[in-house]
N, C-alpha and C positions, 0 to 999 in steps of 0.2 A: 365469185372469185375470192379466194382467201388472201387477205392482205398480210404483209409482213408487219409484225408488231414491234415497234421500237423498244418496248420493255423487254421483249425476248432477246433482242440484240444486246441491251444493257446487261441482262442477266448472264448471257454467254460470256461477255467480256469480264464481268465480275468474277465468274467462276474460273476463267482462264488466268486472270491476274492472281487470284488466290492460290492457284496451283504453282505459279511462278514464285510467289512469296514463300509458300510452304517448302518448295524445293530449296530456295535460298537459305532458309532457316536451318533445314536439315543438313545441307552441304556445308554451311558456315561452321556448324558445330563439329563437323567431321574433319575438316581440314584446319591445320594450325599454322602452316607456313604463310608468311606474309605475302609472298608472290602468288601462292595458290589462292589466297583470299582476294587479292587484287584481281586476279583473272576471273574468279567467281563473280565478283561485283560487276565487272564489265560485261560478262556474258548474261548475267541476270538483267542488267539494265537494258541491254540490246534486245533480249527476249520480250521484255515488257513493252519497249518502244515499238517493236514490230506488231505486237498485239494491239497497241493503240492505233497504229495506222490502219489495220484491218477493221477495227471497231468504228472509227470515224467513217470509213468508206461504207460499211454495212449500215450504219445508222442513217446516213444521208439517203441511201437507197430506200430504207424502210420509211423514212419521213415522206419521201416523194410518193412511194407506193400507197401510203395511207391517205394522202390528200394531194392530188395532182394539179390542183388549181393553178398554182404559180408556175409549175413546171410546164404545163400546157401553153401558158403565155410565153414562157421562155422559148419553147420550140418555135412558136410563131415568129417571135422577134428574131431568132437565129436564122430562120428561113429568109425573112425579109432583108436582114442585114447582108446576106450574101448575094442579093439580086442587083443587077444593073438597073439603071433608071428605066430602060425599056421593059425589062422583066417585071419590075414593080408595077408599071402601068398595065401590062397584060394581066398580072396577078390580081390587081385591084379591080379591073373591069370585067374579067372573064373567069376568074378562078376563086377558089376558097380552100382553106385548110380545115379539115375536120379531125381533131385529135380526140380520141375516146376519153371519157372521164376515168375509166378504169384501165390503166396501162399495166401490162404484165411486168413482173419484176425483171425477167430476162430482157425485155424490150427497153426498160429503163436503163439497165446496165449497159446495153449496147449503145443507147443514145448518149449516155454520159461519157462512156469510154469504150469505143469500139474495139480497142486492143485487148480487152479482157483483163486489164490490170486493176489493182485497187486505185481508188481516187486518192491521191496523195497531195499534201500541201506543205510547202516549204516553211510556212509560218502561219500564225493564227489569223493574220489579216486575210490571207487567201481563203481560209475556211469561212470567214465572215462573208466575203464576197460571194462564195458559192452558196451559202445559206440564203442570202438575200436574193440570189438569182434563181434558185430552184425551189425554195421552200415557202410555204405559207407563213405569215407573220408569227403565229403561235409557236411553230416549230423553230423558225429562224431565231426567234427571241431567246430561246434557251441557249443558243450559241453566242449571239451578239451581246447578250446581257451579262457575260462573264466579267468579273472584275479585272482591273489592270494587272493585278498580281497573278491572277489565274492565267490570263493571256500570256504574260511574260514567262510563267512556269512552263506552259506548253512549248513556247518558242525555245526555252532553255533545253528541254529534254529532246526536242527535235535536233537541236544543234549538237548536243552531246551524243545522241545516237549516230549522227552523221560522222562525227569525229572518230568515234569508236570503230565505225565501219570503214572509214577511209584513211585515217591517220595522216592526212595531208596538211601542209602548211596553211592552205586556204581554210580547211575545215576547222583547224585549231584556232585561227583568228576569228572565224564566225562564232565558234563556241565561246571564246572568251568575251566577245562583244555581247553575246546573249546573256552570259553570266554576270556581266557588269551593269545590267539594267537596274535603275533605281527602284523599279517596282518590286524587285526581289529582296530588297533590304528588309531584314527582320524575319524573313521566311526560312533562312538557313540554306536556301537553294543556290544562291549566287555566290560570287567571289567578293571579298571585301578588300579594298585597298588597290594599289597599282600593280601588284604582282600577278602575273598571268598564271593560269592553270596549265602546267606542262605535263602532268601525269594524271590523266582523268580517272584512272582506277583509284589512285590514292585519294583524290578529291572526293570521290563518291563514298569511299570507305571511311573517311574521317567524320567526326561528329562536330558540328559547328558550335561555337561558343554559345552557351545558354540553352542548348538543345539537349534532349535526352536520347535522341536516336541519330544514327549515322545518316549521311545525306541520301544514300541509296534507299533507306526506308522512308525518308521524307518525300523523295520523288515518287516512290511506289504508292504511298498514301495519297499524294497529290493527284496522281493518275486516277486512283479509285474515286476520289471525291469529285473531281471535275467530270469524269465520265458519267457519274450519277446526275450531275447538274444538266449536262447538255442532252 
């Protein structure tokens, strides 16, 4: 059985993100209006964030497919957790669960999310929980071992993505809370001071003090770097 290679998933994401960056550079040079560039920045960010969501989902599936040891234990634990006391007694005395070492990719996807959607996480902490629940330590460690700044960066772009998509008061508050995290200080990714970010496109388009690149580029570079680490 041919297993999914996590490196192939990384390479696919890197290529997709490079296409987004290339499009942004070409389009930014072609448009000169401030509103047009603001719209371009927002759509570019949204495209990159959607790529990231698919990448994380595909990477987790690839990790499980490569080594199912921890996932098989998870399936056993999940089965037992749903049993009543009587069912557990019957299961312990008269039944057993045999999960094959090699699980097909399609079966893994169905077991993880029977709805056929990407596996999505509202913040990095949820991703860590999933990694510890499904992945062997060597694979999980690539995710759990990220720095506080990297974790905060992921949380920030998830929050920005949600606000661009929804434009609600709630998503705006969540975005500003994520951007105010101390772990982002010095990265150029967060907001400084008490003033809230009310215009996300302008925020992404601007260049932070002491930085050479606008925030949109800092975020895209961050996605590329963190994707390679995990």
